[in-house]
N, C-alpha and C positions, 0 to 999 in steps of 0.2 A: 064298336069299341068305345067305352066310356072312360072319361078322365077320372083319376082318383082324387086329384086336387084341383081347385079352381085356378084360373090363370093368375099370374103374379099381380096383374093390375086390378084384380077383383078382390080388394081388401074389405074386411068387415067395416061397416060405417064407423064404429068406435075407433078402430085402428087408424082409419083415415084422419079422424079428428085429432088423435094423439100425435100422429106423425106431422100433421099440418102445424100444430102448435110447436112441436120440436123444431121445425124449420123456421119458425118466427122468432125464436130466442136469439137475441143479438150476439154476435161474436164477443167473447169475453164475459158473458153472463151465463147463468145456469138457473134451472128450475128443478125442484125435487120431484120425485115420482108422485108424492102426495100433492105438491103444488099443481101439477098438471091435472090430476084428477079433480082437485077442487076448482080449478079454473074452468074445466069442462063441465063441472057440476054433474059428473057421472063417474062411476067406478071408484077405485081406490088405488093406493100405491102398488099393490100386487098386480092389478089388472094393467096398469100403465107399464110396469116392469115386464110383464108378459108380452105386451105389444112391442116394446122396444127390443126384447130378446128375439122375437120372431121376425119383425119387419124393420127394425131400426137401422139396419146397415145402410140404407139409402138416404138417411137424414143425418144431421149433426148429433149423433147419439151421445157424444161426450158432454153435451149441454143439459142432459137430463141425468140427475145424480141422486145419490143417497142423501138423506137429510143431514148426516154427519160429515159430508164432504169427502168421505173415503173414496178413493178411485176404484172403478169397477174391476173386481178381481178377474184376472186373466187378460185384461185390456189396459192395465195401468200405464205401460209405456206409450201406447198409442194415444191414450187420453192425455197424458202429460205433455206429449209433443204438441197436440192441438191446443192445450191450455197455454203453453208457453208461446206458441205462434200467435194466438189471439189476445194475449195479455190478460188472461183470466187471473184474478187475484188468488194466490195460493198461500197457504200457511206451511212454512218449511217444517220438517220433522224436528222435534226437540231433541235435546240430549238423551232423554229417557227412551226415545224411540230411534236411537242411532241405527242407521242403515235402512230405515223405512222411508218410503216415498212421502212427499208432501201431500196435503189434502187441499181441497178447494176451500178458500176462505168464504164461508157461507154468508157472513155479515156483509161483505163487500161485493160478492159475486151474484147473490140471489136476485133474480128478476121477478117482478110481480105481474108481468104481462100487460102493464099499463099502456105500452105503445101498440098493443094488439087491437084495441077497441073491440070490446066484446060483441059487437054487431057481426063479427066474422064467424061466430059459432053457429 
């Protein structure tokens, strides 16, 4: 009898690299999907998003965000709770977007991976 899918701990090498970087993002900071791909020098925002969608539940997924800072659809309240707990800079919704959730303040929250020391890739 053969298994249809690999064991959970047998991730593709690219996925391991994405998840490792996501785990290194400090509390209160974020990287965009594109930032992650650029830092890894491989793939693009869609590939990073796919890895996070498939495997991101075991890492601080809320720290990998869209470039516009909009909260992940379907996970807004979970993400917002994490952001508030960690002190992530947020931009409150303006009057024009009354009733909408805040978004991540990308100018203040974006992390460039400098504390990671690229020798870890």
